[in-house]
MIROTOR-800017 format. One record per residue (C-alpha): residue number from 1; chain; x, z, y negated. Coordinates in steps of 0.2 Angstrom, whole numbers. Layout:
% residues N
PT  NUM  A  X  Z  Y
...
% end
This chain:
% residues 401
PT  1  A  467  105  -527
PT  2  A  479  102  -512
PT  3  A  497  99  -517
PT  4  A  504  88  -503
PT  5  A  521  87  -511
PT  6  A  523  106  -510
PT  7  A  535  110  -496
PT  8  A  528  127  -493
PT  9  A  510  120  -491
PT  10  A  516  106  -479
PT  11  A  526  119  -469
PT  12  A  510  130  -467
PT  13  A  494  123  -475
PT  14  A  483  136  -465
PT  15  A  482  150  -478
PT  16  A  478  137  -492
PT  17  A  464  130  -480
PT  18  A  457  148  -477
PT  19  A  457  152  -496
PT  20  A  448  135  -500
PT  21  A  435  138  -485
PT  22  A  431  154  -493
PT  23  A  426  146  -509
PT  24  A  416  132  -502
PT  25  A  416  121  -486
PT  26  A  416  105  -496
PT  27  A  426  102  -512
PT  28  A  431  88  -524
PT  29  A  450  85  -525
PT  30  A  455  77  -541
PT  31  A  473  74  -535
PT  32  A  467  64  -520
PT  33  A  451  57  -528
PT  34  A  439  62  -514
PT  35  A  429  75  -506
PT  36  A  437  87  -493
PT  37  A  428  95  -479
PT  38  A  436  112  -475
PT  39  A  423  120  -463
PT  40  A  422  115  -445
PT  41  A  403  110  -446
PT  42  A  406  100  -461
PT  43  A  422  91  -455
PT  44  A  413  88  -438
PT  45  A  398  80  -448
PT  46  A  410  69  -458
PT  47  A  416  62  -441
PT  48  A  398  60  -434
PT  49  A  387  55  -449
PT  50  A  383  37  -448
PT  51  A  381  35  -467
PT  52  A  400  40  -468
PT  53  A  409  24  -462
PT  54  A  427  19  -458
PT  55  A  428  5  -470
PT  56  A  444  -5  -471
PT  57  A  449  -13  -487
PT  58  A  464  -25  -486
PT  59  A  480  -18  -495
PT  60  A  484  -29  -510
PT  61  A  492  -41  -514
PT  62  A  487  -49  -498
PT  63  A  503  -60  -496
PT  64  A  513  -44  -496
PT  65  A  503  -35  -483
PT  66  A  497  -49  -472
PT  67  A  502  -42  -455
PT  68  A  499  -24  -459
PT  69  A  481  -29  -465
PT  70  A  479  -39  -449
PT  71  A  482  -25  -437
PT  72  A  470  -14  -447
PT  73  A  456  -26  -450
PT  74  A  454  -29  -432
PT  75  A  456  -11  -426
PT  76  A  443  -1  -418
PT  77  A  447  14  -428
PT  78  A  443  5  -444
PT  79  A  426  -2  -438
PT  80  A  408  4  -437
PT  81  A  394  -2  -426
PT  82  A  390  -15  -421
PT  83  A  407  -22  -422
PT  84  A  414  -5  -416
PT  85  A  402  -4  -401
PT  86  A  407  -22  -395
PT  87  A  426  -18  -396
PT  88  A  425  -1  -388
PT  89  A  415  -8  -374
PT  90  A  428  -21  -370
PT  91  A  443  -9  -372
PT  92  A  434  4  -361
PT  93  A  431  -9  -347
PT  94  A  450  -12  -347
PT  95  A  453  7  -347
PT  96  A  440  9  -333
PT  97  A  452  1  -320
PT  98  A  459  18  -316
PT  99  A  475  16  -327
PT  100  A  477  34  -333
PT  101  A  475  42  -315
PT  102  A  486  28  -308
PT  103  A  500  34  -319
PT  104  A  498  53  -317
PT  105  A  511  55  -303
PT  106  A  523  43  -312
PT  107  A  521  53  -329
PT  108  A  524  70  -320
PT  109  A  540  63  -312
PT  110  A  546  56  -328
PT  111  A  543  73  -337
PT  112  A  552  82  -324
PT  113  A  567  71  -325
PT  114  A  568  72  -344
PT  115  A  567  91  -343
PT  116  A  580  92  -330
PT  117  A  591  81  -341
PT  118  A  589  93  -356
PT  119  A  592  108  -344
PT  120  A  609  100  -338
PT  121  A  615  97  -356
PT  122  A  610  115  -362
PT  123  A  619  123  -347
PT  124  A  634  112  -352
PT  125  A  634  119  -369
PT  126  A  627  104  -378
PT  127  A  614  105  -392
PT  128  A  597  100  -385
PT  129  A  583  93  -396
PT  130  A  565  93  -389
PT  131  A  562  76  -398
PT  132  A  577  66  -393
PT  133  A  577  74  -376
PT  134  A  559  72  -371
PT  135  A  545  72  -383
PT  136  A  549  55  -391
PT  137  A  553  46  -375
PT  138  A  539  51  -364
PT  139  A  524  44  -373
PT  140  A  532  28  -378
PT  141  A  538  26  -360
PT  142  A  520  30  -353
PT  143  A  511  18  -365
PT  144  A  524  4  -362
PT  145  A  522  6  -343
PT  146  A  503  6  -346
PT  147  A  504  -10  -355
PT  148  A  517  -18  -344
PT  149  A  531  -19  -358
PT  150  A  548  -24  -350
PT  151  A  560  -9  -349
PT  152  A  573  -18  -360
PT  153  A  560  -20  -374
PT  154  A  554  -2  -375
PT  155  A  567  4  -387
PT  156  A  559  -8  -400
PT  157  A  542  1  -400
PT  158  A  545  18  -408
PT  159  A  554  12  -423
PT  160  A  540  -1  -426
PT  161  A  527  13  -424
PT  162  A  536  25  -435
PT  163  A  537  13  -450
PT  164  A  519  8  -449
PT  165  A  512  26  -448
PT  166  A  521  31  -464
PT  167  A  509  20  -473
PT  168  A  495  33  -470
PT  169  A  504  46  -481
PT  170  A  501  49  -499
PT  171  A  515  46  -512
PT  172  A  523  31  -503
PT  173  A  538  22  -509
PT  174  A  540  3  -511
PT  175  A  553  4  -498
PT  176  A  541  13  -486
PT  177  A  528  -1  -489
PT  178  A  540  -15  -486
PT  179  A  547  -7  -470
PT  180  A  529  -5  -463
PT  181  A  525  -24  -466
PT  182  A  541  -30  -458
PT  183  A  537  -18  -443
PT  184  A  519  -24  -442
PT  185  A  525  -43  -442
PT  186  A  538  -40  -429
PT  187  A  526  -30  -418
PT  188  A  512  -43  -419
PT  189  A  524  -57  -415
PT  190  A  531  -48  -400
PT  191  A  513  -44  -393
PT  192  A  507  -61  -395
PT  193  A  521  -67  -385
PT  194  A  519  -54  -371
PT  195  A  500  -58  -371
PT  196  A  504  -76  -368
PT  197  A  515  -72  -354
PT  198  A  501  -62  -346
PT  199  A  489  -76  -347
PT  200  A  500  -87  -336
PT  201  A  507  -73  -325
PT  202  A  494  -59  -324
PT  203  A  499  -42  -318
PT  204  A  491  -25  -314
PT  205  A  494  -18  -331
PT  206  A  482  -13  -345
PT  207  A  488  -28  -356
PT  208  A  483  -40  -342
PT  209  A  466  -32  -341
PT  210  A  463  -32  -360
PT  211  A  468  -51  -359
PT  212  A  455  -54  -346
PT  213  A  441  -41  -351
PT  214  A  424  -48  -352
PT  215  A  407  -40  -355
PT  216  A  390  -44  -347
PT  217  A  388  -58  -360
PT  218  A  405  -66  -357
PT  219  A  412  -59  -373
PT  220  A  431  -56  -374
PT  221  A  444  -49  -386
PT  222  A  450  -61  -399
PT  223  A  469  -62  -399
PT  224  A  470  -53  -416
PT  225  A  459  -39  -408
PT  226  A  470  -39  -392
PT  227  A  486  -37  -402
PT  228  A  478  -24  -414
PT  229  A  472  -13  -399
PT  230  A  490  -13  -392
PT  231  A  497  -8  -408
PT  232  A  484  6  -410
PT  233  A  487  12  -393
PT  234  A  505  15  -397
PT  235  A  504  21  -415
PT  236  A  490  33  -412
PT  237  A  493  37  -394
PT  238  A  512  42  -395
PT  239  A  512  49  -412
PT  240  A  499  62  -407
PT  241  A  507  66  -391
PT  242  A  524  68  -399
PT  243  A  518  80  -412
PT  244  A  507  91  -401
PT  245  A  522  93  -390
PT  246  A  533  98  -404
PT  247  A  520  109  -414
PT  248  A  514  116  -398
PT  249  A  530  121  -391
PT  250  A  536  129  -407
PT  251  A  519  139  -407
PT  252  A  523  145  -390
PT  253  A  541  150  -394
PT  254  A  534  159  -409
PT  255  A  521  168  -398
PT  256  A  532  174  -383
PT  257  A  518  184  -376
PT  258  A  508  168  -374
PT  259  A  523  158  -367
PT  260  A  525  172  -354
PT  261  A  506  172  -350
PT  262  A  507  153  -347
PT  263  A  522  155  -336
PT  264  A  514  168  -326
PT  265  A  498  158  -324
PT  266  A  501  139  -323
PT  267  A  483  137  -320
PT  268  A  480  140  -338
PT  269  A  489  124  -343
PT  270  A  474  113  -346
PT  271  A  466  126  -357
PT  272  A  482  130  -366
PT  273  A  484  111  -370
PT  274  A  468  112  -379
PT  275  A  472  128  -388
PT  276  A  489  120  -394
PT  277  A  480  105  -401
PT  278  A  468  117  -410
PT  279  A  481  129  -417
PT  280  A  492  116  -426
PT  281  A  483  99  -426
PT  282  A  494  83  -426
PT  283  A  482  74  -438
PT  284  A  477  84  -453
PT  285  A  466  72  -463
PT  286  A  454  58  -458
PT  287  A  445  48  -472
PT  288  A  428  40  -472
PT  289  A  418  32  -485
PT  290  A  399  34  -490
PT  291  A  389  19  -487
PT  292  A  374  28  -494
PT  293  A  372  45  -503
PT  294  A  375  59  -491
PT  295  A  371  78  -493
PT  296  A  384  88  -484
PT  297  A  390  106  -486
PT  298  A  380  109  -502
PT  299  A  386  93  -511
PT  300  A  381  75  -513
PT  301  A  394  62  -508
PT  302  A  389  47  -518
PT  303  A  388  30  -511
PT  304  A  406  22  -512
PT  305  A  415  39  -513
PT  306  A  427  45  -500
PT  307  A  427  61  -490
PT  308  A  440  67  -478
PT  309  A  438  79  -463
PT  310  A  452  91  -464
PT  311  A  454  93  -445
PT  312  A  467  108  -445
PT  313  A  456  117  -457
PT  314  A  440  115  -447
PT  315  A  450  120  -431
PT  316  A  454  137  -440
PT  317  A  436  141  -446
PT  318  A  431  159  -441
PT  319  A  413  154  -441
PT  320  A  417  144  -425
PT  321  A  433  152  -418
PT  322  A  436  170  -414
PT  323  A  452  176  -422
PT  324  A  456  158  -427
PT  325  A  474  161  -433
PT  326  A  478  169  -416
PT  327  A  486  158  -402
PT  328  A  476  161  -386
PT  329  A  481  150  -372
PT  330  A  466  156  -362
PT  331  A  454  152  -376
PT  332  A  439  144  -367
PT  333  A  426  142  -381
PT  334  A  436  129  -390
PT  335  A  427  115  -398
PT  336  A  442  108  -408
PT  337  A  441  92  -417
PT  338  A  459  86  -415
PT  339  A  453  71  -405
PT  340  A  440  67  -418
PT  341  A  421  66  -414
PT  342  A  407  54  -413
PT  343  A  409  36  -410
PT  344  A  428  37  -416
PT  345  A  432  50  -403
PT  346  A  450  46  -397
PT  347  A  449  33  -383
PT  348  A  466  38  -377
PT  349  A  462  57  -375
PT  350  A  462  57  -356
PT  351  A  480  49  -357
PT  352  A  486  61  -370
PT  353  A  480  76  -359
PT  354  A  489  69  -344
PT  355  A  505  67  -354
PT  356  A  504  84  -362
PT  357  A  500  93  -346
PT  358  A  515  84  -338
PT  359  A  527  89  -352
PT  360  A  522  107  -354
PT  361  A  520  109  -335
PT  362  A  538  102  -332
PT  363  A  545  113  -346
PT  364  A  538  129  -338
PT  365  A  541  124  -320
PT  366  A  559  118  -322
PT  367  A  566  132  -333
PT  368  A  568  151  -331
PT  369  A  571  153  -350
PT  370  A  566  143  -365
PT  371  A  572  148  -382
PT  372  A  575  141  -400
PT  373  A  593  137  -402
PT  374  A  592  135  -421
PT  375  A  579  132  -435
PT  376  A  565  120  -432
PT  377  A  564  107  -445
PT  378  A  547  100  -450
PT  379  A  544  82  -456
PT  380  A  539  82  -475
PT  381  A  522  72  -472
PT  382  A  506  81  -472
PT  383  A  493  69  -464
PT  384  A  503  66  -448
PT  385  A  509  84  -445
PT  386  A  524  86  -434
PT  387  A  542  92  -433
PT  388  A  558  82  -435
PT  389  A  569  93  -424
PT  390  A  567  107  -412
PT  391  A  583  113  -405
PT  392  A  582  122  -388
PT  393  A  592  133  -376
PT  394  A  586  130  -358
PT  395  A  590  139  -342
PT  396  A  587  132  -325
PT  397  A  577  139  -311
PT  398  A  585  142  -294
PT  399  A  574  129  -286
PT  400  A  561  117  -291
PT  401  A  549  122  -277
% end
């Protein structure tokens, strides 16, 4: 049984995963009240098997969680076909307008300026934290730019997202739940207003294209679906990017040979990003519910039971990855499942890759030295795995080329 309250486990769950995988690829967990898939093949099957559905059940009491329930009841992540198929088609049509590639030069410029700012503060002797200096700012700015959120409103977004995603952890407090509902209500009200503005004054941003998206039958997003999609883009999109940036840079600092290898060969960057996502996944657990009895990994998941894919455990399965506990920025055979799989494969994966390549590219290109300047501090949550603080010492390069 996994003890999600054990600080040592949260700090490094991978030895416990390995021991569990050796016993059986799928096991019942009394504490969580669900099956857990530890093996790569089994976790991948959890994500792909159609009889294992993502089934949303409103939090009760309904009057306490009205807005939190609204942004999940209408979310593509919480739907199965045919509803999921319809919603993904409409969202994909808006994304297909070239938004991600349109933003790439802007993202690279933003990453460069944020790294330059960190270098200047470090040289001046100030403490520099990766998160306040770059990792938290960049993805929020990117998604806000993508959606067309006015600059003055952007500081609102991350606090709303932080409060909402804490609801996905186990052992929540009443205060945590209340804060999530308040944040959901404020976020929904803000997006309704912004969407109304786009209807009367359209722009070239993704929000405008979500407002105007139609499929071949003339179908369109409802307002609740539109608002929920924007919330999901921010919550899922920026949380993953922030945490891959932190987890990944810490991994490189703890493996200086791989950091030096990446500095010497920047062409490895796309491959390295995939390896950093595999090595320490930003999302560790993804639940699904059996809509019929399912045989998986030698057990029967009965209709109505839950089973979770342990993404980090699957990403360290030696049956799939050679030397899985070794960080290898040149690893090419890398079918990691950090972006999910099947119909729920992350719709924002191309945007996340652009952001991560820009962030790590700027960190490497604009510094001659990159070192820890103190102890990394990990967040106490298990499901969304990330750091709270990563103090850095950075030295500039003579020129930026």
